[in-house]
DODREN-888810 format. One record per atom (N, C-alpha, C): atom name; z, y, x. Coordinates in pm, 1 decimal. Atoms other than C-alpha are relative to their C-alpha. Last residue first. Layout:
N
+----+----------+----------+----------+
| at |       pz |       py |       px |
+----+----------+----------+----------+
| CA |        Z |        Y |        X |
...
+----+----------+----------+----------+
//
This chain:
164
+----+----------+----------+----------+
| at |       pz |       py |       px |
+----+----------+----------+----------+
|  N |     35.4 |    139.1 |     22.4 |
| CA |   2019.4 |  -1250.7 |  -2711.7 |
|  C |     22.6 |    -87.1 |    110.9 |
|  N |     -4.7 |     62.7 |   -133.8 |
| CA |   2073.0 |   -899.5 |  -2569.3 |
|  C |    -37.6 |   -146.4 |     -5.0 |
|  N |    129.0 |    -16.0 |    -66.9 |
| CA |   1957.9 |   -737.3 |  -2895.9 |
|  C |     -3.8 |    -72.7 |    134.3 |
|  N |    102.9 |     76.8 |     69.2 |
| CA |   2249.9 |   -872.0 |  -3100.2 |
|  C |   -133.5 |      5.5 |     74.0 |
|  N |    -16.9 |    144.5 |    -18.5 |
| CA |   2506.1 |   -749.7 |  -2846.2 |
|  C |   -111.8 |    -80.5 |    -63.4 |
|  N |      4.4 |     57.5 |    134.6 |
| CA |   2380.9 |   -393.0 |  -2839.4 |
|  C |      0.5 |   -150.9 |     13.1 |
|  N |     62.0 |    131.4 |      7.8 |
| CA |   2482.4 |   -232.2 |  -2511.4 |
|  C |     12.1 |    -52.3 |   -142.2 |
|  N |    -76.9 |     83.3 |     92.0 |
| CA |   2552.4 |    137.7 |  -2535.6 |
|  C |    -73.4 |   -132.5 |    -10.9 |
|  N |     56.8 |    127.8 |     40.1 |
| CA |   2431.6 |    336.3 |  -2238.2 |
|  C |     95.3 |    -69.1 |    -94.2 |
|  N |    -93.2 |     87.1 |     69.7 |
| CA |   2484.6 |    701.2 |  -2149.0 |
|  C |    -71.5 |   -128.8 |    -36.1 |
|  N |     63.2 |    118.1 |     58.3 |
| CA |   2293.2 |    898.1 |  -1887.3 |
|  C |    108.7 |    -85.8 |    -63.3 |
|  N |    -96.1 |    109.0 |      2.2 |
| CA |   2403.1 |   1249.1 |  -1805.7 |
|  C |    -66.6 |   -115.7 |    -71.9 |
|  N |    -41.3 |     52.2 |    129.5 |
| CA |   2128.1 |   1487.4 |  -1714.1 |
|  C |    115.0 |    -97.8 |     19.2 |
|  N |     75.5 |    -59.4 |    109.5 |
| CA |   1993.5 |   1706.0 |  -1436.1 |
|  C |     44.3 |    -44.4 |   -136.7 |
|  N |    -45.5 |     69.1 |    120.1 |
| CA |   2211.0 |   1656.6 |  -1130.0 |
|  C |    -65.1 |     67.9 |   -119.2 |
|  N |   -110.4 |    -63.5 |     71.1 |
| CA |   1999.7 |   1804.6 |   -852.8 |
|  C |     38.7 |    -84.6 |   -119.9 |
|  N |    -23.6 |     60.6 |    131.1 |
| CA |   1775.6 |   1638.6 |   -593.9 |
|  C |    124.7 |     62.3 |    -62.0 |
|  N |     42.2 |    -84.5 |    110.8 |
| CA |   1668.1 |   1871.4 |   -311.5 |
|  C |     16.4 |    -59.4 |   -138.8 |
|  N |    145.1 |     12.8 |     17.0 |
| CA |   1672.4 |   1633.1 |    -13.1 |
|  C |    -50.0 |     73.1 |   -124.7 |
|  N |     64.9 |    -59.4 |   -116.9 |
| CA |   2022.8 |   1749.0 |     85.3 |
|  C |   -152.3 |     -4.8 |    -10.2 |
|  N |     -9.7 |   -146.7 |     11.5 |
| CA |   2144.0 |   1672.6 |   -268.0 |
|  C |    -72.9 |     68.6 |    115.2 |
|  N |     84.5 |    -43.1 |    111.2 |
| CA |   2015.4 |   1313.4 |   -251.0 |
|  C |      1.2 |    152.2 |    -10.7 |
|  N |    137.5 |     11.3 |    -47.4 |
| CA |   2167.9 |   1268.8 |     94.9 |
|  C |    -97.7 |     41.4 |   -109.9 |
|  N |     29.7 |   -118.5 |    -80.9 |
| CA |   2500.0 |   1404.8 |    -35.9 |
|  C |   -142.2 |     -4.9 |     54.1 |
|  N |     18.3 |   -115.2 |     88.3 |
| CA |   2497.9 |   1142.1 |   -309.9 |
|  C |    -31.9 |    126.4 |     78.7 |
|  N |    127.9 |     15.5 |     68.3 |
| CA |   2443.8 |    865.4 |    -53.5 |
|  C |    -26.7 |    118.9 |    -91.2 |
|  N |    109.2 |    -15.6 |    -95.9 |
| CA |   2724.3 |    987.1 |    170.9 |
|  C |   -135.5 |     -8.5 |    -68.9 |
|  N |      8.5 |   -141.7 |    -37.5 |
| CA |   2967.3 |   1036.4 |   -117.5 |
|  C |   -117.0 |     23.1 |     94.8 |
|  N |     65.8 |    -67.2 |    112.1 |
| CA |   2888.3 |    683.8 |   -243.1 |
|  C |    -14.9 |    149.2 |     29.5 |
|  N |    142.5 |     29.6 |     -9.1 |
| CA |   2971.3 |    541.2 |    101.3 |
|  C |    -77.0 |     67.0 |   -112.9 |
|  N |     60.2 |    -74.5 |   -110.7 |
| CA |   3307.5 |    721.1 |     97.5 |
|  C |   -150.9 |    -24.9 |     10.0 |
|  N |    -50.1 |     51.7 |   -127.3 |
| CA |   3392.4 |    586.0 |   -246.8 |
|  C |    -70.6 |     75.7 |    111.4 |
|  N |     -7.6 |    -93.2 |   -112.3 |
| CA |   3286.8 |    814.3 |   -527.4 |
|  C |     79.8 |    -51.3 |    119.2 |
|  N |   -137.8 |     15.1 |    -46.8 |
| CA |   3354.4 |    579.8 |   -820.2 |
|  C |     28.5 |     86.8 |    122.3 |
|  N |    -89.6 |    -92.9 |     68.3 |
| CA |   3040.0 |    716.0 |   -984.7 |
|  C |    143.8 |    -13.3 |     46.3 |
|  N |     -5.2 |   -128.2 |    -69.8 |
| CA |   2812.8 |    550.6 |   -728.6 |
|  C |     94.5 |     99.0 |    -66.6 |
|  N |    -82.9 |     11.5 |   -119.8 |
| CA |   2897.7 |    204.5 |   -862.6 |
|  C |     10.4 |    133.1 |     75.2 |
|  N |   -135.2 |    -45.6 |     33.0 |
| CA |   2751.4 |    307.2 |  -1199.1 |
|  C |     91.7 |     -2.9 |    122.2 |
|  N |    -90.4 |     97.8 |     58.2 |
| CA |   2406.4 |    260.2 |  -1049.4 |
|  C |    139.2 |     58.2 |    -21.4 |
|  N |    -79.8 |     70.8 |    -99.3 |
| CA |   2197.2 |    570.5 |   -986.2 |
|  C |     92.4 |    -99.1 |    -69.5 |
|  N |   -117.3 |     54.1 |     68.2 |
| CA |   1924.7 |    669.6 |  -1230.8 |
|  C |     77.4 |    -80.6 |    102.9 |
|  N |    -67.1 |    112.9 |    -62.3 |
| CA |   1677.0 |    885.6 |  -1045.5 |
|  C |    123.2 |    -37.0 |    -79.8 |
|  N |   -126.8 |     23.0 |     69.8 |
| CA |   1424.8 |   1113.5 |  -1214.1 |
|  C |     61.9 |   -125.5 |     59.2 |
|  N |    -60.3 |    130.5 |    -26.3 |
| CA |   1149.4 |   1243.7 |   -986.9 |
|  C |    131.4 |     -4.9 |    -76.3 |
|  N |   -145.8 |      7.3 |    -11.7 |
| CA |    927.2 |   1529.5 |  -1098.4 |
|  C |     39.9 |   -143.0 |     33.9 |
|  N |    -51.9 |   -135.3 |    -19.4 |
| CA |    565.2 |   1648.5 |  -1104.1 |
|  C |    151.3 |      3.4 |     11.3 |
|  N |   -119.1 |    -34.8 |     77.8 |
| CA |    404.8 |   1308.5 |  -1058.0 |
|  C |     46.4 |    141.4 |     32.8 |
|  N |     22.4 |   -122.0 |     76.3 |
| CA |     47.1 |   1267.0 |   -934.0 |
|  C |    117.2 |     41.9 |    -87.0 |
|  N |     27.2 |     33.4 |    139.6 |
| CA |     94.2 |    903.7 |   -830.0 |
|  C |    -14.3 |    123.2 |    -88.7 |
|  N |    118.0 |     86.1 |      5.7 |
| CA |     65.9 |    968.9 |   -456.5 |
|  C |    -40.2 |    -35.3 |   -143.1 |
|  N |    117.9 |    -81.1 |    -31.4 |
| CA |    309.8 |   1260.7 |   -492.6 |
|  C |   -128.7 |    -83.0 |     -8.4 |
|  N |     22.4 |    -95.3 |    109.1 |
| CA |    569.4 |   1045.8 |   -668.2 |
|  C |   -125.9 |     82.0 |     24.7 |
|  N |     56.7 |     74.9 |    112.3 |
| CA |    533.4 |    762.3 |   -415.8 |
|  C |    -31.6 |     93.9 |   -116.6 |
|  N |    134.4 |     42.8 |    -38.7 |
| CA |    587.8 |   1002.5 |   -125.6 |
|  C |    -68.6 |    -71.9 |   -116.0 |
|  N |     88.4 |   -116.1 |     10.2 |
| CA |    883.1 |   1163.3 |   -302.1 |
|  C |   -143.7 |    -35.0 |     37.0 |
|  N |     14.1 |    -31.9 |    142.2 |
| CA |   1052.9 |    827.5 |   -356.0 |
|  C |    -97.2 |    116.9 |    -17.2 |
|  N |    106.8 |     85.5 |     51.2 |
| CA |    982.8 |    739.8 |      7.1 |
|  C |    -22.8 |     23.9 |   -148.6 |
|  N |    128.6 |    -60.2 |    -37.1 |
| CA |   1190.7 |   1038.4 |    114.7 |
|  C |   -116.9 |    -81.6 |    -52.7 |
|  N |     16.9 |   -121.5 |     80.6 |
| CA |   1488.0 |    904.7 |    -80.8 |
|  C |   -133.0 |     67.9 |     31.7 |
|  N |     32.9 |     37.6 |    136.9 |
| CA |   1450.5 |    557.6 |     71.7 |
|  C |    -26.7 |    122.6 |    -86.4 |
|  N |    131.5 |     64.3 |      1.1 |
| CA |   1434.2 |    689.3 |    426.7 |
|  C |    -41.9 |    -36.5 |   -141.7 |
|  N |    104.1 |   -101.6 |    -17.1 |
| CA |   1724.6 |    928.3 |    371.3 |
|  C |   -139.3 |    -60.8 |     -8.3 |
|  N |     16.2 |    -67.0 |    129.5 |
| CA |   1943.0 |    646.3 |    237.0 |
|  C |   -110.1 |    104.7 |      7.8 |
|  N |     62.0 |     97.2 |     89.8 |
| CA |   1885.6 |    444.8 |    555.8 |
|  C |    -24.8 |     63.0 |   -136.9 |
|  N |    141.1 |     11.1 |    -39.2 |
| CA |   1955.2 |    748.1 |    773.7 |
|  C |    -73.5 |    -97.4 |    -91.3 |
|  N |     70.3 |   -122.4 |     38.9 |
| CA |   2277.2 |    817.7 |    578.9 |
|  C |   -147.4 |     -4.5 |     39.0 |
|  N |     20.6 |    -10.4 |    143.7 |
| CA |   2396.7 |    456.7 |    596.1 |
|  C |    -80.3 |    123.4 |    -38.5 |
|  N |     61.9 |   -131.2 |     14.7 |
| CA |   2354.1 |    417.5 |    971.7 |
|  C |    -37.0 |     23.4 |   -146.7 |
|  N |      2.7 |    -78.5 |   -121.7 |
| CA |   2559.9 |    124.6 |   1101.7 |
|  C |    -54.8 |    140.8 |    -18.5 |
|  N |   -131.3 |    -17.2 |    -60.8 |
| CA |   2679.1 |    -77.6 |    803.5 |
|  C |      0.5 |     96.9 |    117.2 |
|  N |     25.2 |      6.5 |   -142.9 |
| CA |   2362.5 |    -31.7 |    603.2 |
|  C |    131.7 |     31.8 |     69.6 |
|  N |   -116.4 |     53.7 |    -69.9 |
| CA |   2388.9 |   -106.6 |    236.9 |
|  C |    -37.5 |    -15.3 |    146.2 |
|  N |     16.8 |      0.5 |   -145.0 |
| CA |   2151.0 |     94.7 |     20.9 |
|  C |    131.5 |    -45.9 |     61.8 |
|  N |   -112.7 |     55.9 |    -74.7 |
| CA |   2103.7 |     51.8 |   -350.9 |
|  C |    -33.7 |      3.6 |    148.0 |
|  N |     -5.2 |    -49.0 |   -138.1 |
| CA |   1887.4 |    237.4 |   -598.1 |
|  C |    124.5 |    -57.9 |     65.9 |
|  N |    -47.6 |    109.2 |    -85.5 |
| CA |   1847.3 |     26.1 |   -910.8 |
|  C |     -0.2 |     37.7 |    147.5 |
|  N |   -124.9 |     65.1 |     40.7 |
| CA |   1646.3 |    297.1 |  -1082.1 |
|  C |     36.5 |   -105.5 |    103.6 |
|  N |    -55.7 |     90.7 |   -100.5 |
| CA |   1370.4 |    547.9 |  -1006.0 |
|  C |    131.4 |    -56.2 |    -52.9 |
|  N |   -134.2 |     40.5 |     39.7 |
| CA |   1155.0 |    719.5 |  -1268.3 |
|  C |     47.4 |   -107.6 |     96.7 |
|  N |    -40.0 |    123.4 |    -65.5 |
| CA |    854.6 |    900.6 |  -1123.5 |
|  C |    143.8 |    -27.7 |    -40.2 |
|  N |   -126.0 |      4.8 |    -74.8 |
| CA |    746.3 |   1159.0 |  -1377.3 |
|  C |     19.3 |   -136.2 |     65.7 |
|  N |      7.9 |    126.8 |    -73.9 |
| CA |    417.2 |   1266.8 |  -1535.1 |
|  C |    115.9 |     -4.5 |    100.2 |
|  N |    131.4 |     63.7 |     -6.9 |
| CA |    516.5 |   1552.7 |  -1765.0 |
|  C |      5.9 |   -132.9 |     72.8 |
|  N |     56.7 |      4.0 |   -134.7 |
| CA |    839.1 |   1727.5 |  -1672.7 |
|  C |   -136.9 |    -64.4 |     10.2 |
|  N |     -9.7 |   -126.0 |    -73.8 |
| CA |    982.0 |   1846.6 |  -2003.2 |
|  C |    -75.8 |     -0.2 |    131.8 |
|  N |     23.0 |   -117.2 |     83.6 |
| CA |    879.1 |   1570.0 |  -2243.0 |
|  C |     -3.6 |    129.2 |     81.5 |
|  N |   -127.6 |    -63.5 |     34.3 |
| CA |    856.3 |   1296.2 |  -1982.0 |
|  C |    -30.3 |    129.6 |    -74.6 |
|  N |     10.7 |   -136.1 |     53.9 |
| CA |    571.8 |   1049.8 |  -1927.4 |
|  C |    139.2 |     53.0 |    -34.6 |
|  N |    -18.9 |    -11.2 |    144.2 |
| CA |    645.8 |    752.0 |  -1702.7 |
|  C |    -24.0 |    143.7 |    -45.2 |
|  N |     52.2 |   -130.3 |     40.5 |
| CA |    558.9 |    631.0 |  -1353.0 |
|  C |      4.7 |      5.0 |   -152.3 |
|  N |    109.6 |      5.1 |     97.5 |
| CA |    780.4 |    339.8 |  -1255.4 |
|  C |    -42.2 |    142.7 |    -29.7 |
|  N |     61.2 |   -124.8 |     44.3 |
| CA |   1021.4 |    272.5 |   -971.5 |
|  C |   -108.8 |    -28.8 |   -103.4 |
|  N |    113.6 |     28.6 |     86.9 |
| CA |   1266.3 |     12.2 |   -846.2 |
|  C |    -54.8 |    132.7 |    -49.6 |
|  N |     -2.1 |    -63.7 |    131.3 |
| CA |   1488.6 |     79.1 |   -548.9 |
|  C |   -121.0 |    -46.0 |    -78.6 |
|  N |    116.5 |     10.1 |     87.3 |
| CA |   1578.9 |    -95.9 |   -226.6 |
|  C |     17.0 |     90.0 |   -120.3 |
|  N |      3.0 |    -90.7 |    115.2 |
| CA |   1812.0 |   -106.4 |     68.6 |
|  C |   -123.1 |    -26.8 |    -84.0 |
|  N |   -123.0 |    -78.9 |      3.5 |
| CA |   1921.0 |   -304.9 |    373.4 |
|  C |      2.8 |     99.4 |   -115.5 |
|  N |     12.0 |   -106.0 |    100.3 |
| CA |   1665.8 |   -586.9 |    352.4 |
|  C |    133.3 |     73.4 |    -10.4 |
|  N |   -114.2 |      1.4 |     90.5 |
| CA |   1677.4 |   -786.5 |    676.3 |
|  C |    -10.8 |    119.3 |    -94.4 |
|  N |     42.5 |     35.6 |    134.3 |
| CA |   1330.4 |   -816.3 |    827.7 |
|  C |    112.6 |     -8.9 |   -100.9 |
|  N |     -7.9 |    145.9 |     15.0 |
| CA |   1454.0 |   -828.7 |   1187.5 |
|  C |    -41.2 |    -46.1 |   -139.4 |
|  N |    101.0 |     64.4 |    -85.8 |
| CA |   1336.1 |   -474.3 |   1256.6 |
|  C |     -0.2 |   -151.9 |    -11.4 |
|  N |    -17.1 |    -27.1 |   -141.9 |
| CA |   1535.6 |   -340.4 |    962.2 |
|  C |   -100.8 |    -80.7 |     80.0 |
|  N |    -28.9 |    116.3 |    -82.6 |
| CA |   1404.2 |   -341.5 |    611.1 |
|  C |     20.7 |     41.2 |    144.6 |
|  N |    -23.3 |    -53.4 |   -133.5 |
| CA |   1404.4 |    -80.7 |    336.3 |
|  C |     44.7 |   -117.8 |     84.4 |
|  N |   -111.6 |     50.7 |    -79.5 |
| CA |   1255.8 |   -214.9 |     17.6 |
|  C |      5.2 |     71.8 |    134.3 |
|  N |      8.8 |    -38.7 |   -140.5 |
| CA |   1045.4 |    -53.6 |   -252.3 |
|  C |    121.8 |    -55.7 |     71.6 |
|  N |   -130.3 |      5.5 |    -66.4 |
| CA |   1004.5 |   -221.8 |   -589.3 |
|  C |    -23.8 |     33.1 |    146.4 |
|  N |    -20.3 |     86.4 |   -114.5 |
| CA |    709.5 |   -146.5 |   -810.8 |
|  C |    143.4 |     -0.4 |     46.4 |
|  N |   -141.4 |     28.8 |    -25.8 |
| CA |    556.1 |     42.8 |  -1097.7 |
|  C |     10.6 |    -88.8 |    122.4 |
|  N |    -22.3 |     42.4 |   -138.1 |
| CA |    228.9 |    193.2 |  -1223.2 |
|  C |    150.1 |    -17.4 |     25.4 |
|  N |     31.6 |    -98.9 |   -102.8 |
| CA |    235.1 |    215.9 |  -1603.8 |
|  C |     19.9 |    -56.2 |    141.4 |
|  N |     22.9 |   -138.0 |     40.3 |
| CA |     74.1 |    -26.7 |  -1668.7 |
|  C |    123.0 |     43.6 |    -77.7 |
|  N |    -84.8 |    -66.6 |     98.7 |
| CA |    118.0 |   -345.8 |  -1475.4 |
|  C |    -42.1 |    142.5 |    -29.0 |
|  N |     85.3 |    -34.8 |    113.7 |
| CA |   -170.9 |   -513.7 |  -1295.8 |
|  C |     77.6 |     77.6 |   -106.3 |
|  N |     88.8 |   -112.1 |    -33.8 |
| CA |     18.2 |   -506.2 |   -965.9 |
|  C |    -89.1 |     41.7 |   -116.0 |
|  N |    131.0 |     32.3 |     56.8 |
| CA |    295.0 |   -726.9 |  -1107.6 |
|  C |    -92.2 |    120.0 |     17.8 |
|  N |     96.0 |     16.3 |   -109.6 |
| CA |    583.6 |   -645.2 |   -874.0 |
|  C |   -140.5 |    -34.6 |    -47.9 |
|  N |     18.6 |   -129.5 |    -66.6 |
| CA |    803.4 |   -505.5 |  -1152.0 |
|  C |   -105.8 |     -6.7 |    109.0 |
|  N |     68.1 |    -89.1 |     93.7 |
| CA |    753.8 |   -822.5 |  -1356.1 |
|  C |    -27.4 |    136.6 |     60.5 |
|  N |    139.2 |     44.7 |      3.3 |
| CA |    843.5 |  -1035.5 |  -1053.0 |
|  C |    -82.5 |     82.1 |    -99.7 |
|  N |     69.0 |    -43.0 |   -122.0 |
| CA |   1157.8 |   -829.5 |  -1006.1 |
|  C |   -147.1 |    -41.3 |     -2.6 |
|  N |     16.8 |   -145.8 |      1.3 |
| CA |   1275.5 |   -870.4 |  -1366.4 |
|  C |    -85.2 |     44.5 |    118.6 |
|  N |     95.4 |    -30.7 |    106.8 |
| CA |   1216.0 |  -1247.4 |  -1370.2 |
|  C |    -28.6 |    149.8 |     -5.0 |
|  N |    131.7 |     49.2 |    -39.9 |
| CA |   1386.9 |  -1290.1 |  -1031.1 |
|  C |   -105.8 |     34.1 |   -104.9 |
|  N |     55.0 |    -89.2 |   -102.4 |
| CA |   1682.1 |  -1071.6 |  -1124.8 |
|  C |   -142.3 |    -41.2 |     34.8 |
|  N |     26.9 |   -126.9 |     67.7 |
| CA |   1741.9 |  -1270.1 |  -1445.4 |
|  C |    -60.8 |    100.2 |     97.9 |
|  N |    119.1 |     18.1 |     82.5 |
| CA |   1706.6 |  -1600.1 |  -1258.1 |
|  C |    -38.5 |    129.9 |    -71.0 |
|  N |    118.0 |      4.7 |    -86.0 |
| CA |   1952.0 |  -1492.1 |   -987.0 |
|  C |   -128.6 |     -9.9 |    -82.9 |
|  N |     29.2 |    129.5 |    -60.5 |
| CA |   2213.2 |  -1398.4 |  -1245.8 |
|  C |   -127.6 |      5.9 |     81.5 |
|  N |    137.9 |     46.0 |      5.9 |
| CA |   2324.3 |  -1042.5 |  -1308.7 |
|  C |    -15.1 |   -135.4 |     68.0 |
|  N |     12.3 |     87.8 |    116.8 |
| CA |   2692.4 |   -976.6 |  -1372.6 |
|  C |   -137.7 |    -64.7 |    -10.8 |
|  N |    -59.5 |    131.0 |    -27.7 |
| CA |   2737.2 |   -839.7 |  -1020.1 |
|  C |    -11.0 |    -99.2 |   -116.3 |
|  N |      3.5 |     67.5 |    130.0 |
| CA |   2488.5 |   -557.1 |  -1085.3 |
|  C |     56.7 |   -140.8 |     15.7 |
|  N |      1.5 |   -103.7 |    103.4 |
| CA |   2523.7 |   -300.5 |   -804.7 |
|  C |     -2.4 |    -59.1 |   -140.1 |
|  N |   -107.2 |    -96.3 |    -28.3 |
| CA |   2634.5 |   -543.6 |   -532.7 |
|  C |      4.3 |    111.5 |   -103.9 |
|  N |   -125.0 |     42.4 |     64.9 |
| CA |   2423.1 |   -816.3 |   -697.2 |
|  C |    116.7 |     92.3 |     33.4 |
|  N |      0.4 |    -42.5 |    139.6 |
| CA |   2109.7 |   -624.2 |   -601.4 |
|  C |    131.1 |    -36.5 |    -67.9 |
|  N |     -8.1 |   -145.8 |     -0.3 |
| CA |   2184.4 |   -668.3 |   -230.7 |
|  C |     10.2 |     53.4 |   -142.6 |
|  N |   -137.2 |    -40.6 |    -37.5 |
| CA |   2258.7 |  -1038.9 |   -272.7 |
|  C |     19.2 |    151.7 |      0.8 |
|  N |   -101.0 |     20.6 |    103.0 |
| CA |   1931.6 |  -1079.4 |   -471.2 |
|  C |    142.1 |     38.3 |     43.1 |
|  N |    -56.4 |   -127.2 |     45.2 |
| CA |   1698.6 |   -920.9 |   -213.5 |
|  C |    115.1 |    -17.9 |    -99.1 |
|  N |    -70.6 |    -61.1 |   -113.2 |
| CA |   1631.0 |  -1248.9 |    -30.3 |
|  C |     69.1 |    129.6 |    -42.6 |
|  N |   -129.2 |     68.7 |    -14.2 |
| CA |   1543.1 |  -1411.9 |   -363.1 |
|  C |     83.3 |     59.3 |    112.6 |
|  N |    -81.8 |    -26.2 |    119.1 |
| CA |   1272.9 |  -1151.2 |   -428.4 |
|  C |    136.6 |    -66.2 |     13.0 |
|  N |   -127.4 |    -58.9 |    -40.6 |
| CA |   1138.0 |  -1167.5 |    -71.8 |
|  C |     95.0 |     24.0 |   -117.8 |
|  N |    -77.7 |    101.4 |    -71.0 |
| CA |    850.8 |  -1410.2 |   -145.5 |
|  C |    135.2 |     52.8 |     48.4 |
|  N |    -51.3 |    102.9 |     91.4 |
| CA |    720.3 |  -1167.3 |   -407.8 |
|  C |     86.7 |   -105.1 |     69.8 |
|  N |     99.2 |    104.7 |     22.5 |
| CA |    693.1 |   -891.2 |   -145.4 |
|  C |     58.6 |   -106.8 |    -91.2 |
|  N |    -59.1 |    132.7 |     -1.8 |
| CA |    910.3 |   -580.4 |   -172.3 |
|  C |   -109.9 |   -101.9 |    -30.1 |
|  N |    -16.4 |     63.1 |    131.3 |
| CA |    696.3 |   -275.6 |   -104.5 |
|  C |     63.6 |   -138.2 |     17.5 |
|  N |    115.7 |     75.3 |     46.4 |
| CA |    766.1 |   -138.9 |    240.9 |
|  C |     22.7 |    -49.9 |   -142.2 |
|  N |     -3.2 |    -10.7 |    144.7 |
| CA |    994.9 |    108.2 |    414.0 |
|  C |   -128.2 |    -62.9 |    -51.8 |
|  N |    133.0 |     -1.1 |     57.1 |
| CA |   1039.9 |     -1.6 |    775.0 |
|  C |     17.9 |      3.8 |   -151.4 |
|  N |     19.9 |     32.0 |    140.9 |
| CA |   1350.2 |     77.3 |    969.8 |
|  C |   -148.0 |     -3.0 |    -34.7 |
|  N |   -102.2 |     89.8 |     50.9 |
| CA |   1470.7 |     83.0 |   1330.4 |
|  C |    -19.4 |    -43.3 |   -143.9 |
|  N |    -64.0 |     86.2 |    -99.5 |
| CA |   1271.4 |    388.0 |   1434.2 |
|  C |    110.0 |    -84.4 |    -64.7 |
|  N |    -92.8 |    -79.6 |    -78.6 |
| CA |   1094.1 |    513.3 |   1123.7 |
|  C |     62.2 |    -92.9 |    103.7 |
|  N |    -70.8 |     70.4 |   -106.2 |
| CA |    789.9 |    364.2 |    955.2 |
|  C |     84.3 |    101.1 |     76.7 |
|  N |    -58.0 |    -92.9 |    -94.8 |
| CA |    662.6 |    476.1 |    618.4 |
|  C |     71.6 |    -81.3 |    107.2 |
|  N |    -88.4 |     60.3 |    -98.5 |
| CA |    432.6 |    282.7 |    390.0 |
|  C |     44.5 |    103.8 |    101.3 |
|  N |   -119.3 |    -80.7 |    -17.0 |
| CA |    292.6 |    477.2 |     96.5 |
|  C |     99.1 |    -61.1 |     97.6 |
|  N |     14.9 |   -118.7 |    -83.5 |
| CA |    -65.8 |    353.0 |    120.8 |
|  C |    129.2 |     75.2 |     26.3 |
|  N |      0.0 |   -118.4 |     83.8 |
| CA |      0.0 |      0.0 |      0.0 |
|  C |      0.0 |    123.8 |     87.7 |
+----+----------+----------+----------+
//
């Protein structure tokens, strides 16, 4: 894909189908209730290149191929912002350079948005970032430093009957 970025020590690349299982432990840190099968089905749907709207999963990998971060994305229409890149499931776990790892993923969001003709980026961070542990503070500060502002509050009510 054209939005590949390489920085010393990291490579930002689309998650490959054969890496879906490898990414599961990382995803389970933000969604511990999620089973491997549920993640696999979701991820494979996001990686379907024939999907409309455009969508995907971006991974951040170190030189050994270990996945230290990822996010899912889709291009969607928005009432106020028009064509918008919607980012979710943002997770970064790097024990040695968390801020640099987060920076790489955040910058990649903008690259993908520009390549897809988007005029805004909307990011839904996992609930884990609301506890404001030290690592959450670092990630949130990286978003602010890259020009992302708190724009809305996101509420969710799970409907038991619909979850089936």
